[in-house]
C-alpha positions in Angstrom: 0.0 0.0 0.0 2.8 2.4 0.9 4.3 1.7 -2.6 1.1 2.9 -4.2 1.0 6.1 -2.2 4.6 6.8 -3.2 3.8 6.1 -6.8 0.9 8.6 -6.7 3.1 11.3 -5.1 5.7 10.7 -7.8 3.1 11.0 -10.5 1.9 14.4 -9.2 5.4 15.9 -9.4 6.3 17.7 -12.5 9.2 19.4 -14.2 11.8 20.8 -11.9 10.2 19.1 -8.9 10.8 15.7 -10.5 14.4 16.6 -11.3 15.0 17.7 -7.7 13.3 14.5 -6.3 15.7 12.4 -8.3 18.8 14.2 -7.0 21.0 12.2 -4.7 21.2 13.2 -1.0 22.5 11.8 2.3 20.6 11.8 5.6 22.6 11.5 8.8 20.2 9.4 11.0 22.3 9.3 14.2 25.3 7.9 15.8 26.7 4.6 14.5 26.2 2.9 17.9 22.6 4.2 18.4 20.6 1.0 18.7 17.3 2.8 18.9 18.0 4.6 15.6 19.0 1.3 13.9 15.7 -0.3 15.1 13.5 2.6 14.0 15.3 2.8 10.7 14.8 -0.9 10.1 11.1 -0.8 10.9 10.6 2.3 8.7 12.3 0.5 5.8 10.2 -2.6 6.2 7.0 -0.6 6.4 7.9 1.1 3.1 8.5 -2.2 1.5 12.3 -2.2 1.2 14.2 -5.5 1.1 17.9 -6.1 1.8 19.8 -6.4 -1.5 23.4 -6.6 -0.2 25.5 -6.1 2.9 29.2 -5.6 3.6 31.4 -5.1 6.7 35.0 -3.9 6.8 37.5 -2.5 9.2 40.4 -0.1 8.6 42.5 0.8 11.5 40.2 2.0 14.2 37.2 2.4 11.9 34.5 -0.1 11.3 32.2 0.3 8.2 29.0 -1.6 7.7 27.1 -1.0 4.5 23.7 -2.2 3.3 21.8 -1.7 0.0 18.0 -1.9 0.3 15.6 -1.9 -2.6 12.0 -1.4 -3.4 10.1 -1.0 -6.7 10.8 2.8 -6.6 14.6 2.5 -6.2 17.4 1.6 -3.9 19.1 3.2 -0.9 22.6 2.9 0.5 22.9 2.7 4.3 26.2 2.9 6.1 27.3 2.9 9.7 30.9 4.2 10.1 32.9 4.9 13.2 33.2 8.6 13.9 30.8 9.4 11.0 27.5 7.8 12.1 24.5 6.0 10.6 23.5 7.5 7.2 21.3 6.8 4.3 22.0 7.9 0.7 19.9 7.9 -2.3 17.2 9.8 -4.3 15.9 12.8 -2.4 12.3 11.7 -2.8 13.0 8.2 -1.3 15.0 9.8 1.5 12.1 12.2 2.2 9.6 9.3 2.4 11.9 7.4 4.7 12.4 10.3 7.0 8.6 10.8 7.3 8.2 7.1 8.2 11.1 7.3 10.6 9.6 10.4 12.3 6.3 8.6 12.7 8.0 5.9 14.6 9.3 8.5 17.0 5.8 10.0 17.5 4.3 6.6 18.4 
């Protein structure tokens, strides 16, 4: 159902708005060790219909880097948790915006 709502929103966008919605952006969700943010992000992604496409973990010196790619019919997002950087999500601005709204709803509940 969420997929259909997002499709309708995308169909209503026109011209410059569509171009801006397809621009890439990064959202810093929180600290890389914030378990609550991880859980809320995971729930928001599942509620929007995202599935895990790939995952990777690496370490370099004192930094850990975990990366995931999640996909839905509207596109994909890149999620990373990096020491000293934090938990972030990168992708199309429209997808990030929808995810932020869903994430914020999880806070309000």
